[in-house]
C-alpha positions, 0 to 999 in steps of 0.5 A: 500500500502506498502512503503519502503522510506516513512511512510504514515499515516492518522489520524483524517483527516490529512495524514502525509508523513514521508521521512523514510531513517533516517540512510541516512538523508532521502536522495532522491532516485528514489523509494522515488520519486515514493512512494511520488507520489503514496502517494499523489494519495492516499490522493487525492482519500481519502475524509477523508483526508483534509490536508497533512503534509510532515516531515522527520524521524530522524534528517534531513528532506532530505539531498538531492540526495543520493550520494552513486554512487559518481561522477556518481550520476547525470550522468543519468540525472534524473528519469526512466521517459523520455521525448519524446526525450528520456531525463530523466525527473528530479525526483525532478521535478516529485515530485514538479509537483505532489505536485503542482497538489495536491487536498489537502493543503500541509504543510511542517514540516521541522524538520532538514537539507533540502538541494538540492532536500530536499529544492526544493521539499518543494517549491510547498508546501503551508505552511512551518514550520521549526525546529530551527535546520533546515538548507537549501541550494540550493547547485547545483552550488557547485555540478556542476549541476543546480537547479531542482524540478521546483525551477527556477519557484517556488523560485523567486515567493516565495522569490523574484528574488534577494533573489533567486539569492543569495541563488542559486549563492552562494550555501551556507547552511543557517539557519532557521532564514535566511530562515524566514527573506528571506520569504522561511518559515512561522515560526520557532519552537523548534523541539519538537513543530514542528509537533504540529504546523503543525497539528494545522494548518492542523486541522484548515483547516480540521475542518472549511472549505469545501474541494472542495473550498480549492482544487479549491482555492489552484489551483487558487492561485498557477496558478494565480501567472503566469497570465499575467493580472488580467483579467485572475484571474477575468475570473477564479474567475467568473466561480468559484463563478458561479459554487460553488454558486449553490453548496450544499456546498454553501447552507450549508456554509451560512445556518450553519453560520446563524444557528450558528452551525458547517458546514457539507459540503456534496460535495466531492473532489473525485466526481471531481471539476468544470473546471474553467480553460477552457483555461489551458492546462498542458504544454507538456513536450518535 
């Protein structure tokens, strides 16, 4: 598949999606939205891909929405996809929801400025490692608009309501160090080491774990953040243990451990996952 606003590369079981408008600081466009979604469709369908890394070309990760339309930039309200009531759906939200639904773990290697949708799109990523030159900003109130990309859901869950409100209400741009102390990112690194760190994390996942177990665990952890009672988690985990305990992967995982050798997991994500969320329905968008 040919892409224009991103670069898609797969090497040794790791897919790297690079936002690729370096002359525009990788500013977010409708085309970029559709290409990211398409790229994640590819990673989900490819059993050779065990993890996904997002990064940016040039000196920025993503400087936010493309503002080349001037004051009319946000007048259309969102993407070319509409709700049932004809309201344009937020393009950043389309990307965040697709990342949330990824069957592969997603790592953000944030190499520079991540502002507006440039930071909110990273919130449903599982792990964020950043360059010491990175800057962040939830600048929506300074542009007369509102948080988007499902950030009103993800941000308070990641950093707590007090930190979330401070960053959103002030709209200030802040450093990688503040992002680290506020719990937004895992770690800060020199720029020339960033992708190596991200790939090392991805490599550890790819080399040592069962892909189906990772895919199911990813959905369990994210979805249970919104559960109302631990019994919800108990029900999901009980169904999951029952389903996976009878799998070929489970037999291989135990046998390889006892035989002190590397496991070779036979189950494939592309064959489908057991439904351990029978009461979970994707919210209907009105």
